[in-house]
KOLRO-913812 format. One record per residue (C-alpha): residue in three letters; chain; x, y, z. Coordinates in nm, 4 decimals. Example, Ala and Ser with C-alpha at 12.3 -4.5 7.8 and 13.67 -1.06 7.14 Angstrom:
2
    aa   ch          X          Y          Z
   ALA    A     1.2300    -0.4500     0.7800
   SER    A     1.3670    -0.1060     0.7140
//
This chain:
325
    aa   ch          X          Y          Z
   MET    A    -0.9051    -0.4946    -2.1571
   LEU    A    -0.8150    -0.1454    -2.0339
   ALA    A    -1.1308    -0.0149    -2.2005
   LEU    A    -1.3364    -0.1911    -1.9306
   PHE    A    -1.1740     0.0287    -1.6667
   ARG    A    -1.1816     0.3606    -1.8537
   THR    A    -1.5108     0.4514    -1.6884
   ASN    A    -1.6231     0.6159    -1.3672
   GLN    A    -1.9366     0.4027    -1.3304
   PHE    A    -1.9364     0.2492    -0.9824
   VAL    A    -2.1049    -0.0691    -1.1035
   ALA    A    -1.7971    -0.1351    -1.3197
   ASN    A    -1.6124    -0.2260    -0.9985
   ILE    A    -1.7453    -0.5786    -1.0550
   PHE    A    -1.4840    -0.6031    -1.3318
   LEU    A    -1.2245    -0.4937    -1.0762
   LEU    A    -1.3221    -0.7860    -0.8530
   LEU    A    -1.2999    -1.0294    -1.1452
   TYR    A    -0.9611    -0.8827    -1.2371
   ALA    A    -0.8396    -0.9368    -0.8788
   ILE    A    -0.9522    -1.3006    -0.8901
   ILE    A    -0.7727    -1.3554    -1.2223
   VAL    A    -0.4392    -1.2000    -1.1263
   ARG    A    -0.4373    -1.3682    -0.7842
   GLY    A    -0.5745    -1.7019    -0.9023
   SER    A    -0.2404    -1.8832    -0.9187
   VAL    A    -0.2171    -1.9072    -0.5409
   PHE    A    -0.5406    -2.1093    -0.5307
   MET    A    -0.3904    -2.3599    -0.7766
   GLN    A    -0.0523    -2.4012    -0.6106
   SER    A     0.0192    -2.2693    -0.2626
   GLU    A     0.3853    -2.2297    -0.1675
   SER    A     0.5575    -2.2326     0.1724
   ILE    A     0.6507    -1.8671     0.1583
   VAL    A     0.7741    -1.6975     0.4752
   LEU    A     0.6186    -1.3559     0.5267
   SER    A     0.7635    -1.0480     0.6942
   GLN    A     0.7451    -0.9953     1.0701
   PRO    A     0.3809    -0.9460     1.1765
   GLY    A     0.2724    -0.6886     1.4312
   ILE    A     0.0675    -0.7777     1.7351
   PHE    A    -0.2678    -0.7197     1.5591
   SER    A    -0.1648    -0.9397     1.2654
   LYS    A    -0.0687    -1.2192     1.5045
   LEU    A    -0.4055    -1.1953     1.6765
   LEU    A    -0.5835    -1.2131     1.3398
   TYR    A    -0.3766    -1.5138     1.2310
   GLN    A    -0.5193    -1.7081     1.5263
   TRP    A    -0.8549    -1.6870     1.3479
   ILE    A    -0.7493    -1.6742     0.9826
   PRO    A    -0.4047    -1.8246     0.9078
   SER    A    -0.2174    -1.6310     0.6405
   HIS    A    -0.1693    -1.9321     0.4083
   SER    A    -0.5144    -2.0872     0.4542
   ILE    A    -0.7880    -2.0801     0.1887
   GLU    A    -0.9778    -1.8379     0.4086
   GLY    A    -0.6697    -1.6180     0.4310
   LEU    A    -0.6268    -1.6168     0.0533
   VAL    A    -0.9913    -1.5212     0.0046
   VAL    A    -0.9702    -1.2428     0.2649
   ALA    A    -0.6517    -1.1124     0.1001
   THR    A    -0.8232    -1.1016    -0.2403
   VAL    A    -1.1292    -0.9214    -0.1018
   LEU    A    -0.9082    -0.6760     0.0877
   VAL    A    -0.7097    -0.5900    -0.2255
   PHE    A    -1.0363    -0.5318    -0.4128
   VAL    A    -1.1741    -0.3038    -0.1378
   GLN    A    -0.8447    -0.1151    -0.1245
   ALA    A    -0.8572    -0.0673    -0.5026
   VAL    A    -1.2076     0.0809    -0.4757
   LEU    A    -1.0809     0.3229    -0.2083
   ILE    A    -0.7896     0.4184    -0.4345
   ASN    A    -1.0350     0.5018    -0.7139
   ILE    A    -1.2430     0.7116    -0.4753
   ILE    A    -0.9350     0.9071    -0.3619
   VAL    A    -0.8123     0.9758    -0.7162
   GLY    A    -1.1594     1.0639    -0.8456
   LYS    A    -1.2658     1.2807    -0.5526
   ASN    A    -0.9433     1.4818    -0.5554
   ARG    A    -0.9219     1.5014    -0.9373
   ILE    A    -0.5586     1.3906    -0.9362
   ALA    A    -0.5732     1.2199    -1.2768
   ASN    A    -0.6518     1.3676    -1.6178
   GLU    A    -0.9632     1.1522    -1.6367
   ILE    A    -1.1818     0.9825    -1.3783
   SER    A    -1.1602     0.6077    -1.4285
   LEU    A    -1.1017     0.2782    -1.2511
   LEU    A    -0.7451     0.2513    -1.3825
   PRO    A    -0.5742     0.3552    -1.0547
   GLY    A    -0.7535     0.0759    -0.8694
   MET    A    -0.6859    -0.1701    -1.1500
   PHE    A    -0.3121    -0.1045    -1.1401
   TYR    A    -0.3205    -0.1188    -0.7616
   VAL    A    -0.4676    -0.4694    -0.7922
   LEU    A    -0.2066    -0.5638    -1.0519
   LEU    A     0.0885    -0.4455    -0.8443
   SER    A    -0.0574    -0.5955    -0.5236
   SER    A    -0.0647    -0.9304    -0.7032
   ALA    A     0.2573    -0.8982    -0.9011
   PHE    A     0.4694    -1.1550    -0.7157
   SER    A     0.3761    -1.4816    -0.5478
   GLU    A     0.4890    -1.3367    -0.2127
   PHE    A     0.2126    -1.0735    -0.2421
   LEU    A    -0.0729    -1.3222    -0.2723
   TYR    A    -0.1040    -1.4286     0.0901
   LEU    A    -0.2687    -1.2538     0.3838
   SER    A     0.0524    -1.0768     0.4807
   PRO    A     0.0828    -0.8067     0.7481
   LEU    A     0.1415    -0.5564     0.4670
   ILE    A    -0.1842    -0.6409     0.2885
   LEU    A    -0.3610    -0.5687     0.6169
   ALA    A    -0.1652    -0.2498     0.6886
   ASN    A    -0.2130    -0.1116     0.3351
   THR    A    -0.5808    -0.0617     0.4158
   PHE    A    -0.4805     0.2001     0.6705
   TYR    A    -0.2120     0.3453     0.4415
   ILE    A    -0.4894     0.4255     0.1938
   ILE    A    -0.7075     0.5739     0.4692
   VAL    A    -0.4145     0.7934     0.5779
   LEU    A    -0.3807     0.9157     0.2175
   MET    A    -0.7539     0.9892     0.2082
   GLU    A    -0.7400     1.1908     0.5314
   LEU    A    -0.4198     1.3672     0.4279
   LEU    A    -0.5457     1.4879     0.0903
   SER    A    -0.8707     1.6068     0.2493
   THR    A    -0.6828     1.8699     0.4536
   TYR    A    -0.5900     2.0862     0.1533
   ARG    A    -0.7173     2.4429     0.1846
   LYS    A    -0.9158     2.3669     0.4987
   TYR    A    -0.8823     2.6264     0.7720
   SER    A    -0.9762     2.3729     1.0378
   ALA    A    -0.8777     2.0105     0.9772
   ALA    A    -0.8270     1.8929     1.3345
   GLY    A    -1.0259     1.5725     1.2873
   ALA    A    -0.8401     1.4666     0.9733
   ILE    A    -0.4997     1.5497     1.1272
   PHE    A    -0.5793     1.3478     1.4390
   ASN    A    -0.6990     1.0606     1.2187
   ILE    A    -0.3728     1.0622     1.0209
   GLY    A    -0.1839     0.9833     1.3406
   LEU    A    -0.4511     0.7401     1.4586
   TRP    A    -0.4569     0.5277     1.1418
   ALA    A    -0.0774     0.5375     1.1126
   GLY    A    -0.0631     0.3918     1.4625
   VAL    A    -0.3189     0.1218     1.3821
   ALA    A    -0.1291     0.0298     1.0631
   SER    A     0.1964    -0.0076     1.2572
   LEU    A     0.0272    -0.2500     1.4975
   PHE    A    -0.0296    -0.4746     1.1951
   TYR    A     0.3221    -0.4194     1.0579
   GLY    A     0.5784    -0.2186     1.2530
   SER    A     0.7255    -0.0464     0.9457
   TYR    A     0.4083     0.1528     0.8936
   LEU    A     0.5199     0.3962     1.1580
   PHE    A     0.6651     0.5685     0.8514
   LEU    A     0.3061     0.6732     0.7704
   PHE    A     0.3246     0.9217     1.0553
   ILE    A     0.6321     1.0802     0.8944
   LEU    A     0.4478     1.0802     0.5617
   GLY    A     0.1523     1.2472     0.7316
   VAL    A     0.3705     1.5222     0.8804
   ALA    A     0.5601     1.5741     0.5529
   GLY    A     0.2363     1.5676     0.3522
   LEU    A     0.0707     1.8226     0.5773
   ALA    A     0.3741     2.0498     0.5335
   ILE    A     0.3303     2.0170     0.1550
   LEU    A    -0.0442     2.0774     0.1533
   ARG    A    -0.0923     2.3454     0.4191
   SER    A     0.0671     2.5627     0.6817
   PHE    A     0.1320     2.3001     0.9493
   LYS    A     0.1184     2.4546     1.2974
   LEU    A     0.2646     2.3201     1.6227
   ARG    A    -0.0844     2.2662     1.7658
   GLU    A    -0.1717     2.0455     1.4678
   GLN    A     0.1526     1.8512     1.5071
   LEU    A     0.0545     1.7710     1.8640
   MET    A    -0.2867     1.6522     1.7377
   ALA    A    -0.1178     1.4105     1.4977
   ILE    A     0.1143     1.2815     1.7731
   SER    A    -0.1866     1.2332     2.0018
   GLY    A    -0.3612     1.0303     1.7312
   LEU    A    -0.0509     0.8124     1.6867
   LEU    A    -0.0290     0.7359     2.0593
   VAL    A    -0.3946     0.6421     2.1075
   PRO    A    -0.3793     0.2903     1.9457
   TYR    A    -0.0650     0.2058     2.1456
   ILE    A    -0.2152     0.3286     2.4725
   LEU    A    -0.5393     0.1355     2.4163
   ALA    A    -0.3638    -0.1830     2.2992
   GLY    A    -0.1072    -0.1627     2.5801
   THR    A    -0.3831    -0.1091     2.8372
   TYR    A    -0.5738    -0.4124     2.7084
   PHE    A    -0.2708    -0.6391     2.7237
   PHE    A    -0.1797    -0.5015     3.0674
   MET    A    -0.5282    -0.5729     3.2021
   THR    A    -0.5135    -0.9278     3.0637
   ASP    A    -0.1682    -0.9752     3.2206
   ASN    A    -0.0006    -1.0008     2.8778
   PHE    A     0.1831    -0.6702     2.8589
   SER    A     0.5214    -0.8448     2.8335
   GLU    A     0.3895    -1.0258     2.5229
   PHE    A     0.2784    -0.6953     2.3718
   TRP    A     0.6152    -0.5342     2.4437
   GLN    A     0.8127    -0.8297     2.3086
   GLU    A     0.6128    -0.8912     1.9893
   GLN    A     0.5333    -0.5328     1.8948
   MET    A     0.8269    -0.3316     2.0234
   GLN    A     1.1262    -0.5669     2.0306
   ASP    A     1.0635    -0.8309     1.7622
   ASN    A     0.9708    -0.5695     1.5010
   PHE    A     1.2909    -0.3676     1.4998
   GLY    A     1.6268    -0.4458     1.3418
   PHE    A     1.8821    -0.2827     1.1128
   LEU    A     1.8899    -0.3981     0.7471
   ASP    A     1.7488    -0.7316     0.8618
   LEU    A     1.6910    -0.8754     0.5126
   GLN    A     1.5968    -1.2435     0.5051
   GLY    A     1.6140    -1.5121     0.2363
   THR    A     1.8696    -1.6264    -0.0203
   PRO    A     1.8586    -1.4330    -0.3510
   ASP    A     1.8062    -1.6386    -0.6664
   LEU    A     1.7403    -1.5595    -1.0333
   ILE    A     1.3682    -1.4977    -0.9740
   PHE    A     1.4518    -1.2601    -0.6910
   TYR    A     1.6810    -1.0513    -0.9106
   ILE    A     1.4210    -1.0426    -1.1888
   LYS    A     1.1632    -0.9072    -0.9440
   ILE    A     1.4012    -0.6457    -0.8048
   GLY    A     1.4954    -0.5467    -1.1610
   LEU    A     1.1286    -0.4965    -1.2521
   LEU    A     1.0795    -0.2879    -0.9387
   GLY    A     1.3804    -0.0708    -1.0210
   LEU    A     1.2553    -0.0213    -1.3774
   MET    A     0.9148     0.0871    -1.2478
   LEU    A     1.0657     0.3377    -1.0039
   LEU    A     1.2854     0.4841    -1.2780
   THR    A     0.9748     0.5193    -1.4953
   PHE    A     0.8082     0.7227    -1.2202
   ILE    A     1.1095     0.9508    -1.1817
   PHE    A     1.1389     1.0229    -1.5537
   SER    A     0.7609     1.0690    -1.5826
   TYR    A     0.7356     1.3324    -1.3096
   ASN    A     0.7159     1.6238    -1.5532
   ASN    A     0.4399     1.4485    -1.7484
   TYR    A     0.2468     1.3854    -1.4277
   THR    A     0.2534     1.7524    -1.3269
   LYS    A     0.2221     1.9101    -1.6737
   LYS    A    -0.1020     2.1050    -1.7221
   LYS    A    -0.1985     2.0356    -1.3613
   ASN    A    -0.3075     2.3033    -1.1166
   ILE    A    -0.1201     2.3690    -0.7918
   GLN    A    -0.3511     2.1447    -0.5896
   GLN    A    -0.3002     1.8457    -0.8194
   GLN    A     0.0756     1.9021    -0.8273
   LYS    A     0.0857     1.8996    -0.4480
   TYR    A    -0.1106     1.5741    -0.4379
   ILE    A     0.1373     1.4155    -0.6788
   ASN    A     0.4249     1.5409    -0.4623
   VAL    A     0.2626     1.3672    -0.1647
   LEU    A     0.2595     1.0382    -0.3600
   PHE    A     0.6282     1.0767    -0.4470
   THR    A     0.7031     1.1570    -0.0842
   GLY    A     0.5268     0.8334     0.0110
   LEU    A     0.7504     0.6369    -0.2268
   LEU    A     1.0620     0.8054    -0.0911
   LEU    A     0.9746     0.7601     0.2762
   SER    A     0.8790     0.3948     0.2242
   THR    A     1.2534     0.3222     0.1988
   LEU    A     1.3029     0.4242     0.5633
   PRO    A     1.1716     0.0962     0.7138
   LEU    A     1.4678    -0.0882     0.5595
   PHE    A     1.6741     0.0693     0.8367
   PHE    A     1.4556    -0.0273     1.1328
   GLN    A     1.2258    -0.3175     1.0351
   ALA    A     1.3211    -0.6678     1.1486
   ASN    A     1.2757    -0.9888     0.9503
   ILE    A     1.2147    -0.8368     0.6058
   HIS    A     1.1050    -1.0679     0.3235
   LEU    A     1.0083    -0.9898    -0.0347
   ASP    A     0.6452    -0.9181     0.0559
   HIS    A     0.7817    -0.6023     0.2248
   LEU    A     0.7747    -0.4443    -0.1233
   LEU    A     0.3968    -0.4136    -0.0854
   ILE    A     0.4759    -0.0973     0.1091
   LEU    A     0.5340     0.0744    -0.2276
   VAL    A     0.2091    -0.0306    -0.3911
   PRO    A    -0.0496     0.2319    -0.2789
   ALA    A     0.1467     0.5217    -0.4287
   ALA    A     0.2947     0.3171    -0.7154
   GLY    A    -0.0449     0.1908    -0.8349
   ILE    A    -0.1760     0.5453    -0.8740
   LEU    A     0.1357     0.6737    -1.0496
   LEU    A     0.1524     0.3772    -1.2882
   SER    A    -0.2080     0.4387    -1.3916
   PHE    A    -0.1092     0.7910    -1.4987
   ASN    A     0.1456     0.6474    -1.7427
   PHE    A    -0.1201     0.4337    -1.9060
   GLN    A    -0.3767     0.7151    -1.9127
   ASN    A    -0.1298     0.9406    -2.0926
   ALA    A    -0.0212     0.6733    -2.3438
   ARG    A    -0.1873     0.6090    -2.6794
   GLY    A    -0.4690     0.3541    -2.6614
   SER    A    -0.3084     0.0782    -2.8686
   PHE    A     0.0294     0.1144    -2.6963
   ALA    A    -0.1330     0.1147    -2.3515
   GLU    A    -0.3291    -0.2028    -2.4310
   SER    A    -0.0192    -0.3816    -2.5601
   ALA    A     0.1956    -0.2686    -2.2663
   HIS    A    -0.0683    -0.3776    -2.0140
   LEU    A    -0.1063    -0.7182    -2.1787
   LEU    A     0.2709    -0.7665    -2.1808
   LEU    A     0.2954    -0.6621    -1.8163
   LEU    A     0.0070    -0.8873    -1.7145
   VAL    A     0.1458    -1.1927    -1.8955
   GLY    A     0.4952    -1.1310    -1.7576
   LEU    A     0.3727    -1.1102    -1.3983
   LEU    A     0.1582    -1.4227    -1.4394
   VAL    A     0.4649    -1.6070    -1.5708
   LEU    A     0.6541    -1.5024    -1.2567
   GLN    A     0.3664    -1.6174    -1.0378
   PHE    A     0.3714    -1.9602    -1.2020
   SER    A     0.7495    -1.9903    -1.1629
   PHE    A     0.6975    -2.3041    -0.9521
   TYR    A     0.6235    -2.4864    -1.2809
   TRP    A     0.9598    -2.3962    -1.4250
//
């Protein structure tokens, strides 16, 4: 199956869409009453039109994951991060975005991940550019928009600042540009709610309801511990694969990979300030993790990679259909 995605032909993205439908298909057969993490004010407004657990919501979530996967492939291909240009980064993004049943709904994190990927795109584009004012402003802007869908994505601003420090000489003037970009969505949204006499709603739902310390929800069970164990195994794989990722890479590619690892590291910060965290919160790891996991499969022997992917795919589908057992 991996052979279908070892190509850089854009038309092959149709296979990516079919793959997304297959790995997310269980939710169309059996929908569960899963509670999602605390939505931001923009997510709540969207849910008035498209409820997160509705058929329309499931379809939108599937299409969004597909579009995000295409953007991931564009980022990796344009910046030559991988050893070969292929659709594998997007494919593994789809797989990880659909790994658990909690990931299959139109959650605030599915919505916010769109802007996470755009922030990555803008961030990587600043390398070796003397003037990157527009991209730096956009990093703050899209981080702010993402956080209005899910409060935790304020961490994207920290990732943007840290990433810019990795990729270039980050001046005070540019830092102020990024801060200005971050404030713009809040100023515009706050002004709108103020003019419609709903500013107290904006303040309550976006600023107060979204913040709490280690506010983990739900009662752990066997399935929960299996999922956390798989996540821990994946993160350990990334750590021990770091040298392989950076071997025979030029300085630019190494810096891009360091940005992805920084994203994984900083995505732990929201645990300390996000309120009402459920298992779908783990989607915050997926944009960086999908790219890194694809590197492991690109570097592996063909037969081993095929077998490992099939085993991973079957295992995750078994977890998705856990309601049958």
